[in-house]
GUZA-185184 format. One line per field, with one value per residue (C-alpha): residue number from 0; residue in three letters; x, y, z. Coordinates in steps of 0.5 Angstrom, whole numbers, plus 500, padded with zeros to 3 digits. Layout:
<atoms>
n: c(NUM,...) $
res: c(ALA,...) $
xx: c(X,...) $
yy: c(Y,...) $
zz: c(Z,...) $
</atoms>
This chain:
<atoms>
n: c(0,1,2,3,4,5,6,7,8,9,10,11,12,13,14,15,16,17,18,19,20,21,22,23,24,25,26,27,28,29,30,31,32,33,34,35,36,37,38,39,40,41,42,43,44,45,46,47,48,49,50,51,52,53,54,55,56,57,58,59,60,61,62,63,64,65,66,67,68,69,70,71,72,73,74,75,76,77,78,79,80,81,82,83,84,85,86,87,88,89,90,91,92,93,94,95,96,97,98,99,100,101,102,103,104,105,106,107,108,109,110,111,112,113,114,115,116,117,118,119,120,121,122,123,124,125,126,127,128,129,130,131,132,133,134,135,136,137,138,139,140,141,142,143,144,145,146,147,148,149,150,151,152,153,154,155,156,157,158,159,160,161,162,163,164,165,166,167,168,169,170,171,172,173,174,175,176,177,178,179,180,181,182,183,184,185,186,187,188,189,190,191,192,193,194,195,196,197,198,199,200,201,202,203,204,205,206,207,208,209,210,211,212,213,214,215,216,217,218,219,220,221,222,223,224,225,226,227,228,229,230,231,232,233,234,235,236,237,238,239,240,241,242,243,244,245,246,247,248,249,250,251,252,253,254,255,256,257,258,259,260,261,262,263,264,265,266,267,268,269,270,271,272,273,274,275,276,277,278,279,280,281,282,283,284,285,286,287,288,289,290,291,292,293,294,295,296,297,298,299,300,301,302,303,304,305,306,307,308,309,310,311,312,313,314,315,316,317,318,319,320,321,322,323,324,325,326,327,328,329,330,331,332,333,334,335,336,337,338,339,340,341,342,343,344,345,346,347,348,349,350,351,352,353,354,355,356,357,358,359,360,361,362,363,364,365,366,367,368,369,370,371,372,373,374,375,376,377,378,379,380,381,382,383,384,385,386,387,388,389,390,391,392,393,394,395,396,397,398,399,400,401,402,403,404,405,406,407,408,409,410,411,412,413,414,415,416,417,418,419,420,421,422,423,424,425,426,427,428,429,430,431,432,433,434,435,436,437,438,439,440,441,442,443,444,445,446,447,448,449,450,451,452,453,454,455,456,457,458,459,460,461,462,463,464,465,466,467,468,469,470,471,472,473,474,475,476,477,478,479,480,481,482,483,484,485,486,487,488,489,490,491,492,493,494,495,496,497,498,499,500,501,502,503,504,505,506,507,508,509,510,511,512,513,514,515,516,517,518,519,520,521,522,523,524,525,526,527,528,529,530,531,532,533,534,535,536,537,538,539,540,541,542,543,544,545,546,547,548,549,550,551,552,553,554,555,556,557,558,559,560,561,562,563,564,565,566,567,568,569,570,571,572,573,574,575,576,577,578,579,580,581,582,583,584,585,586,587,588,589,590,591,592,593,594,595,596,597,598,599,600,601,602,603,604,605,606,607,608,609,610,611,612,613,614,615,616,617,618,619,620,621,622,623,624,625,626,627,628,629,630,631,632,633,634,635,636,637,638,639,640,641,642,643,644,645,646,647,648,649,650,651,652,653,654,655,656,657,658,659,660,661,662,663,664,665,666,667,668,669,670,671,672,673,674,675,676,677,678,679,680,681,682,683,684,685,686,687,688,689,690,691,692,693,694,695,696,697,698,699,700,701,702,703,704,705,706,707,708,709,710,711,712,713,714,715,716,717,718,719,720,721,722,723,724,725,726,727,728,729,730,731,732,733,734,735,736,737,738,739,740,741,742,743,744,745,746,747,748,749,750,751) $
res: c(MET,SER,SER,ASP,LEU,GLU,PRO,ILE,PRO,ILE,THR,SER,GLN,LYS,HIS,ASP,PRO,ALA,TRP,LYS,HIS,CYS,GLN,MET,PHE,LYS,ASN,GLY,GLU,ARG,VAL,GLN,LEU,LYS,CYS,ILE,TYR,CYS,GLY,LYS,ILE,PHE,LYS,GLY,GLY,GLY,ILE,HIS,ARG,ILE,LYS,GLU,HIS,LEU,ALA,GLY,HIS,LYS,GLY,ASN,ALA,ALA,THR,CYS,LEU,ARG,VAL,PRO,SER,ASP,VAL,ARG,VAL,LEU,MET,GLN,GLU,SER,LEU,ASP,GLY,VAL,VAL,VAL,LYS,LYS,ARG,LYS,LYS,GLN,LYS,ILE,ALA,GLU,GLU,ILE,THR,ASN,VAL,ASN,GLN,VAL,SER,THR,GLU,ILE,GLN,ALA,TYR,ALA,ASP,GLN,VAL,ASP,THR,ASN,THR,GLY,LEU,LEU,MET,ILE,GLU,LYS,SER,ASP,THR,LEU,GLU,PRO,SER,SER,SER,LEU,LEU,VAL,ASN,ARG,GLU,GLY,THR,SER,ASN,VAL,ALA,GLY,GLU,ARG,ARG,LYS,ARG,GLY,ARG,GLY,LYS,SER,LEU,PRO,ALA,GLU,ALA,ASN,ALA,LEU,SER,PHE,VAL,SER,VAL,GLU,LEU,GLY,ALA,ARG,ARG,VAL,ASN,ASN,HIS,VAL,HIS,MET,ALA,ILE,GLY,ARG,PHE,LEU,PHE,ASP,ILE,GLY,ALA,THR,MET,ASP,ALA,VAL,ASN,SER,VAL,TYR,PHE,GLN,PRO,MET,VAL,ASP,ALA,ILE,VAL,SER,GLY,GLY,SER,GLY,ALA,LEU,MET,PRO,SER,CYS,ASN,ASP,LEU,GLN,GLY,TRP,ILE,LEU,ARG,LYS,SER,VAL,GLU,GLU,VAL,LYS,SER,GLU,ASN,ASP,LYS,VAL,MET,GLY,ALA,TRP,VAL,ARG,THR,GLY,CYS,SER,ILE,LEU,VAL,ASN,GLN,TRP,ASN,THR,GLN,THR,GLY,ARG,ILE,LEU,LEU,ASN,PHE,LEU,VAL,TYR,CYS,PRO,GLU,GLY,THR,VAL,PHE,LEU,LYS,SER,ILE,ASP,ALA,SER,SER,VAL,ILE,ASN,SER,SER,ASP,ALA,LEU,TYR,GLU,LEU,LEU,LYS,GLN,VAL,VAL,GLU,GLU,VAL,GLY,SER,LYS,HIS,VAL,LEU,GLN,VAL,ILE,THR,ASN,VAL,LYS,GLU,GLN,TYR,ILE,VAL,ALA,GLY,ARG,ARG,LEU,ALA,GLU,THR,PHE,PRO,THR,LEU,TYR,TRP,THR,PRO,CYS,ALA,ALA,HIS,CYS,VAL,ASP,LEU,ILE,LEU,GLU,ASP,PHE,ALA,LYS,LEU,GLU,TRP,ILE,ASN,ALA,ILE,ILE,GLU,GLN,ALA,ARG,SER,ILE,THR,LYS,PHE,ILE,TYR,ASN,HIS,SER,VAL,VAL,LEU,ASN,MET,VAL,ARG,ARG,TYR,THR,PHE,GLY,ASN,ASP,ILE,VAL,GLU,PRO,ALA,ALA,THR,ARG,LEU,ALA,THR,ASN,PHE,THR,THR,LEU,THR,ARG,MET,VAL,ASP,LEU,LYS,ASN,ASN,LEU,GLN,ALA,MET,VAL,THR,SER,GLN,GLN,TRP,VAL,ASP,CYS,PRO,TYR,SER,LYS,LYS,PRO,GLY,GLY,LEU,ALA,MET,LEU,ASP,LEU,VAL,SER,ASN,GLN,SER,PHE,TRP,SER,SER,CYS,VAL,LEU,ILE,VAL,ARG,LEU,THR,ASN,PRO,LEU,LEU,ARG,VAL,LEU,ARG,MET,VAL,GLY,SER,LYS,LYS,ARG,PRO,ALA,MET,GLY,TYR,VAL,TYR,ALA,GLY,MET,TYR,ARG,ALA,LYS,GLU,THR,ILE,LYS,LYS,GLU,LEU,VAL,LYS,ARG,ASN,GLU,TYR,MET,VAL,TYR,TRP,ASN,ILE,ILE,ASP,HIS,TRP,TRP,GLU,GLN,GLN,TRP,HIS,HIS,PRO,LEU,HIS,ALA,ALA,GLY,PHE,TYR,LEU,ASN,PRO,ARG,PHE,PHE,TYR,SER,MET,GLU,GLY,ASP,MET,PRO,ASN,GLU,MET,LEU,SER,GLY,MET,LEU,ASP,CYS,ILE,GLU,LYS,LEU,ILE,PRO,ASP,VAL,THR,VAL,GLN,ASP,LYS,ILE,SER,LYS,GLU,ILE,ASN,SER,TYR,LYS,ASN,SER,ILE,GLY,ASP,PHE,GLY,ARG,LYS,MET,ALA,VAL,ARG,ALA,ARG,ASP,THR,LEU,LEU,PRO,VAL,GLU,TRP,TRP,SER,THR,TYR,GLY,GLY,SER,CYS,PRO,ASN,LEU,ALA,ARG,LEU,ALA,ILE,ARG,VAL,LEU,SER,GLN,THR,CYS,SER,THR,LEU,GLY,LEU,LYS,HIS,ASN,HIS,ILE,PRO,PHE,GLU,LYS,LEU,HIS,GLU,THR,ARG,ASN,CYS,LEU,GLU,GLN,GLN,ARG,LEU,ARG,ASP,LEU,ILE,PHE,VAL,GLN,CYS,ASN,LEU,GLN,LEU,ARG,GLN,ILE,GLY,TYR,GLU,SER,LYS,GLN,HIS,ASP,SER,MET,GLN,PRO,LEU,SER,SER,GLU,SER,ALA,SER,ILE,VAL,GLU,ASP,TRP,VAL,THR,GLY,ILE,ASP,ALA,PHE,LEU,ASP,ASP,ASP,THR,TYR,PRO,ASP,TRP,THR,THR,LEU,GLU,THR,LEU,SER,VAL,ASN,THR,MET,LEU,LEU,ARG,PRO,GLY,ASP,GLU,VAL,GLU,GLU,LEU,GLY,ALA,GLY,PHE,ASN,ASP,HIS,GLU,ILE,PHE,ASN,ARG,MET,LYS,GLU,GLY,ASP,ASN,GLU,ASN,ALA,GLU,ASP,ASN,VAL,VAL,SER) $
xx: c(439,441,437,444,446,445,445,451,450,455,458,460,467,467,470,471,465,464,461,455,454,454,451,455,453,455,455,458,465,466,464,461,459,453,452,446,445,446,445,452,455,463,466,472,477,474,471,477,474,467,470,473,466,462,468,468,475,476,480,479,471,466,463,456,451,446,450,448,453,455,457,461,465,466,469,473,476,477,481,485,487,489,496,497,495,500,506,504,503,510,513,510,511,519,519,516,520,523,521,519,518,513,508,508,506,501,498,497,494,490,487,485,481,478,478,474,478,485,489,490,498,496,492,485,482,475,478,483,482,481,487,492,498,498,493,496,493,492,499,502,505,504,506,510,514,515,518,522,525,527,531,535,534,536,532,532,531,527,523,521,519,515,511,510,508,503,500,499,496,491,489,488,483,479,479,477,471,468,468,465,460,458,458,453,449,448,446,441,438,437,433,429,431,430,436,436,438,445,442,441,446,447,450,457,458,456,461,467,465,466,472,475,473,478,477,476,470,464,458,451,446,439,438,443,439,432,435,441,442,435,434,440,438,431,435,439,433,429,436,436,428,429,434,428,423,427,426,418,419,421,418,412,410,405,402,402,396,398,393,395,391,394,394,390,384,387,387,393,394,401,402,408,411,414,419,425,429,426,420,419,415,410,406,402,394,390,384,380,374,373,376,369,367,369,367,373,378,377,378,385,387,385,390,396,395,395,401,405,403,398,402,407,402,400,396,394,394,390,387,381,376,369,370,377,374,369,374,379,374,372,379,380,374,377,384,383,390,391,388,386,389,388,394,396,400,393,389,394,394,386,387,392,387,381,386,388,380,379,378,384,389,387,388,395,397,395,399,405,404,404,411,414,410,413,420,420,418,424,431,434,429,431,438,438,433,438,444,440,438,445,443,436,430,424,419,420,417,414,412,405,402,398,403,408,403,405,413,413,410,415,421,419,418,425,428,423,429,433,427,426,434,433,427,430,437,440,441,433,432,436,433,428,423,422,418,413,407,409,415,411,406,412,415,408,407,415,414,407,408,401,402,408,404,399,404,408,401,400,407,406,399,401,408,406,402,408,412,407,408,415,415,410,414,421,425,430,425,418,413,408,411,411,405,400,404,405,398,397,403,399,393,396,400,394,391,396,397,389,388,380,376,372,378,382,376,375,382,381,374,378,383,378,374,380,383,377,379,386,385,381,386,389,396,397,395,399,405,405,404,410,415,419,420,413,410,415,414,406,404,399,395,395,389,384,384,392,391,385,388,394,390,386,393,395,388,388,396,397,392,395,391,397,402,396,396,404,404,399,404,410,406,407,414,414,410,414,421,422,428,432,427,429,437,440,442,435,433,438,437,429,431,437,435,430,424,425,433,431,426,431,436,432,426,430,426,419,420,413,412,418,416,410,413,418,413,408,414,417,411,410,403,403,403,408,415,414,415,411,415,419,416,412,406,401,405,405,397,396,401,397,403,404,411,412,408,412,418,415,413,420,422,418,419,427,425,421,425,431,428,425,432,435,429,433,439,436,441,440,433,433,437,432,426,428,422,424,425,420,420,417,413,406,407,410,405,401,407,411,406,407,402,401,401,408,411,412,416,422,422,421,424,431,433,440,441,440,446,449,450,452,446,446,440,442,440,433,432,428,431,430,422,422,427,421,416,419,416,409,402,398,392,386,382,386,385,378,376,372,367,367,365,360,357,357,353,348,347,346,341,337,337,334) $
yy: c(712,713,709,708,704,696,692,686,680,680,672,668,669,676,674,681,682,689,686,684,691,694,693,693,697,697,704,704,700,703,699,703,701,703,703,700,704,711,710,714,711,710,711,708,706,699,695,698,705,702,699,706,709,704,704,711,712,719,721,717,716,720,717,713,716,710,704,700,700,693,693,699,696,690,694,698,691,689,695,695,687,689,692,686,681,684,684,676,675,678,674,668,670,671,664,661,665,661,654,651,644,646,649,642,639,644,642,635,637,642,637,632,637,642,641,648,653,656,655,660,660,665,665,664,671,673,680,679,683,680,684,681,678,673,669,663,661,654,653,654,661,668,674,676,670,672,679,676,671,677,680,673,671,664,658,656,649,652,656,650,646,652,652,645,645,651,648,641,645,649,643,639,644,644,636,636,642,637,631,635,638,632,628,634,634,626,627,632,629,622,625,630,636,642,646,652,648,650,658,656,660,654,650,653,652,645,644,648,643,637,639,641,634,631,625,620,624,620,623,623,617,618,617,622,627,625,625,629,634,636,637,641,645,646,649,654,656,658,661,666,667,669,675,677,677,681,687,686,690,696,696,692,686,684,677,674,669,666,661,656,651,645,640,635,640,642,649,650,657,658,664,668,674,680,685,689,684,678,674,668,662,660,654,651,649,645,649,645,644,651,656,658,660,667,664,659,663,668,663,661,668,670,664,666,673,671,666,672,677,682,688,687,686,692,689,682,681,677,676,680,674,676,671,674,681,679,675,681,686,682,681,688,689,684,687,694,696,692,693,688,689,687,684,690,685,681,687,690,683,683,690,688,682,687,691,685,683,690,688,692,690,683,683,686,681,675,678,678,671,669,672,669,662,661,663,659,653,653,653,656,662,662,662,668,672,671,673,679,681,680,674,677,673,677,673,676,672,677,675,673,670,676,681,677,679,686,685,681,687,692,687,687,694,695,690,692,695,689,684,689,688,681,680,685,681,677,671,671,671,665,662,656,658,665,662,658,661,663,666,670,672,674,678,682,684,686,690,693,700,700,694,697,704,700,696,702,705,699,699,706,705,699,700,704,698,694,698,698,690,690,695,691,685,688,686,692,697,696,698,702,708,708,704,710,714,709,708,716,716,710,714,720,717,714,721,724,719,719,726,725,724,719,715,715,714,707,705,709,705,699,701,704,698,693,698,701,698,701,708,708,704,709,705,707,714,714,711,717,722,720,719,725,725,725,729,735,735,737,744,747,743,736,732,731,724,723,727,723,717,719,721,714,711,715,713,706,704,708,706,711,718,721,719,721,728,728,726,731,736,733,733,740,740,735,739,746,743,745,743,737,736,743,741,742,735,732,736,733,726,726,723,719,715,710,713,709,711,718,718,714,720,726,724,725,731,728,721,719,721,718,711,711,713,707,702,704,705,698,694,691,691,684,676,675,671,664,659,652,648,642,643,637,641,636,630,633,634,627,623,620,617,623,622,622,628,632,630,633,639,641,639,644,649,649,649,655,659,658,660,666,668,667,673,679,675,678,675,668,669,672,666,661,665,663,663,655,653,649,654,659,654,656,663,664,658,663,666,659,654,650,651,644,648,650,643,638,632,636,641,638,642,640,643,641,645,651,656,657,665,670,672,680,680,687,690,692,691,696,702,704,704,709,714,713,716,723,729,733,730,736,733,733,729,723,725,726,720,716,722,724,716,717,723,720,713,718,721,715,712,719,718,711) $
zz: c(235,228,223,219,225,224,230,230,235,240,240,245,243,247,254,257,262,259,253,257,258,251,244,238,232,225,221,214,215,222,228,234,241,246,253,255,261,259,251,250,243,243,236,238,243,243,249,254,253,255,261,263,262,266,272,272,270,268,262,256,257,260,267,266,271,270,271,277,283,283,275,277,282,277,272,277,279,272,270,277,275,268,271,275,270,265,269,270,263,261,266,263,256,258,260,254,249,244,246,240,242,247,242,239,246,247,241,243,250,247,242,247,251,246,239,238,241,242,248,253,256,262,268,266,266,264,263,258,252,245,242,247,244,249,246,244,237,234,232,239,238,241,238,244,243,236,238,243,238,233,239,239,246,247,249,257,260,266,262,258,264,267,261,261,268,267,261,265,271,266,262,268,271,265,265,273,271,266,270,276,272,269,276,279,272,273,280,279,273,277,283,278,281,277,273,277,283,282,283,290,295,298,292,292,300,299,293,297,304,299,296,303,306,301,296,302,305,308,305,309,309,308,316,317,313,316,323,326,320,319,327,327,321,325,330,326,322,329,331,325,326,333,331,325,331,335,330,331,337,333,326,328,323,317,317,310,308,302,299,294,290,289,283,287,289,296,298,303,307,308,314,313,317,314,317,314,317,313,312,317,315,320,318,313,314,309,309,303,308,311,305,304,311,313,320,320,316,322,327,323,322,330,332,328,330,337,336,333,338,337,340,334,328,324,319,316,308,304,297,296,295,299,305,306,306,311,316,315,318,323,325,325,330,335,335,335,333,327,320,315,308,301,297,293,288,287,286,280,277,277,274,268,267,265,261,257,256,252,245,242,247,247,239,240,245,240,234,239,241,234,233,240,239,232,234,241,237,232,234,228,228,236,235,229,234,240,236,233,240,243,247,250,250,247,252,259,265,270,277,275,268,267,268,263,257,258,260,254,250,253,251,244,243,246,241,235,231,232,230,224,222,223,218,213,213,208,213,214,207,206,212,210,215,212,207,212,214,221,218,213,218,223,217,216,223,225,219,221,224,226,230,233,235,238,242,244,247,251,254,256,259,263,265,271,273,272,276,282,282,282,288,292,291,292,298,297,301,304,300,304,303,296,293,294,290,285,283,283,277,274,273,272,266,263,263,260,254,252,254,253,259,256,254,260,264,261,265,271,272,272,277,281,281,284,288,292,298,297,296,302,306,312,312,305,306,312,308,303,308,312,306,306,299,297,303,302,294,295,293,297,302,303,301,306,305,306,313,315,314,318,324,323,324,330,333,331,332,338,344,349,348,352,346,341,343,343,336,334,336,333,327,326,327,321,317,318,318,325,328,325,320,317,317,310,311,312,306,302,305,303,296,298,305,305,309,315,315,315,321,325,323,324,328,335,337,335,338,338,331,329,332,329,322,323,324,318,313,315,312,306,301,298,300,294,296,297,291,292,287,290,297,300,302,299,302,309,309,306,311,317,321,327,327,320,319,325,321,314,318,320,313,310,316,314,306,306,311,307,301,304,306,298,296,294,290,283,279,281,280,273,271,273,270,262,258,256,263,267,273,268,264,267,267,260,257,253,249,248,247,240,235,231,224,225,226,220,219,216,221,228,233,236,243,242,236,241,241,248,248,254,255,257,262,264,257,259,266,269,273,280,281,286,282,277,281,281,285,285,286,284,280,284,280,282,289,289,284,289,290,283,282,287,284,277,280,283,277,273,278,277,270,270) $
</atoms>
């Protein structure tokens, strides 16, 4: 981007939905718009041209090739609605033509409802262009009406009545909305619910059901909720879970063991079962007294495997603490057809933790935190930053506290030019906070090229690991077919960035230390081998470790030796693209279909291998997924009354399973993960916690002065993680790393 382009904040007055998907810059006296997905800059045509660009309408603008499909559909619907809406607007405009006295009454109504904004005398629409002549101004007139008056059209009493009726309905709707919103707010505040309760997918259906019941609808009592409503909810959840469990026969499943340390010192184990059809919550157990005993853990895991059915279970995933490793390996001996697997997300988190402990990286993180802490504890500064960053926060909450260190550095690097434009603006110079110690320190860092160079290097070293973390926690696709390739790319990127072996081995050794169990895991190797996207992109022979992992999976997961022999023969067809595997459609689909879909479509000639591939590629790699907030786990284990304890078990069963079904509604989840929300407090605490030196009597922070902006959450959202993995895996130093590591350890022992 040209350095002459000066970012311009997009204000809340920009109502068109396309404004959320572009940036605005000033180049001299001209205003230019930039697509946030492909980076194309438009020097003219306004927001309508951007919308055509995003919608893929050919003619006035080239089609954006990187826009998400849901955004493209939204833009297409917006454009398709313009013609219809224009006709409606013209009809309404004709009806209100020359009705001067109506404008006076409109103004009176407007003053009662909103003293800050104009009144819209047409159907309420988010797609209305700012230049529309149908926007009524504060005097209650419109350009269209003015043009009509010039033509000498007369007044019409029916038109006056229609206009008054329309305005009354519109204003009445606004009054009702405010009343409804305040009622909802008071209820949620009274019960102590978090703000993100409104993001539940069940919130709007609840409101619709209440509205459909009319004003006399009888609300449920406490006895109703803890009686027949809970009982019926349990039945509904079990019915839905039965449908998910029915898929285990085809896809197999993974048991997830989620450990949670409560604030009161309890250690709870939550057991979930994953398959591509959905994740099912089984139960919660208080393991405080047995958590350090590998024998006791083994018995718990064994009981859950038997409850689920060992014939369905391919793996049991836990964290990497020693007692879990011992219990998991013993479990794999008891059940010969399943694996114990360490949680990939936990391993990546530990890698990032050790990266952050490196002296130079830790110093940069602390400097970056000094910027964000100053910004997020002064509303005036935060308002200014959000205006210059188009409503985006510079703190980016991630799935974990440790990952947030690096997602936030990434966000700050992406917004570097915006931050620099702010601190060099006259608005910042005139701001009293720019003279304070925190403001001066922020100016020095934001203007320091060395600081930004270090940030960029850290981002390049850690972004591939963050990609793996997103990948293993994603519900878009099972991660088993991608995790090995993701870690390969992470090491490859580090090697390319640092070049010198003595430099990149510092980071490789950290990765190998925590990922050692994963490198040798047959399921991960088989997932790579059976993913056609990666298998056919290999140049030369497949590394022996991949083939060994694949053969190990065949022997372990398929106890029937006759079927094992059939699979060995069918592998040759897969390897040499024989039969349907070699069809042009199959070749094209290697990169477009999910691996499981590819095998379902083109693996018919190798049914035994296809069944195994579908089961392996249908598995996850981590235990991420369940939020413990606001679920009464502790209350369950503290209750001594048997009946109440059973009721709480059923309540938790319903709550957890309903929560797990909502995973994947990314826009809703992103809304609830704002830096200044209670939901993300523990994750972003290191980045927004106030420093006493920042605060004094005359600058005490006031949250009520924060501006409400239309936050552009799509601005810096990562692209498709799988697309970023690319093709080609030819660095044998990465494949042979453990062997080289063993040799180096042997040499060290000889020297010593």
